[in-house]
Each structure stands twice: as structure tokens, then as C-alpha cells.
C-alpha positions, 0 to 999 in steps of 0.5 A: 200693188195695193195702196196702203195707209201710208202710201199716196198718189202724186200727179205728174205735175206734183212729181215734177215739183218733188224732182225739182226740189231733189235736184236743186238740193243735190246741186247745192251739196255737189261741190262738197261731194266732189271735193271729197270724191272728185273721181266719182262722176255719178252725182254730177251725171245724175243731176244733169240727167234730172235737169 
């Protein structure tokens, strides 16, 4: 796929930094989600997989 004006490339180290930020952010709000949707285990499982 050609790279457009708004596209950019990240190194593997940069992708790890972005992924870490995303999982840390998701982990912070996980208790709120689980309070509302305790039966849905997908977010917890996704966070676990990301770590």
C-alpha cells in the first residue's frame, strides 16, 4: 500500500512505546468498564495479551 501524506512509519521500538501507552491507558479505565459490563471479559483478556 502506498504511503500517503498523512501516513508515517514507526520502528518496532516506537510501536512498542505506542502499544505500552495504549495498554497502560486501557488498564486505568478497566475498572470502570468492568463495573458497567462485568460479564464482558474481552478488555481484560486484551490487556493481558498486550502485556
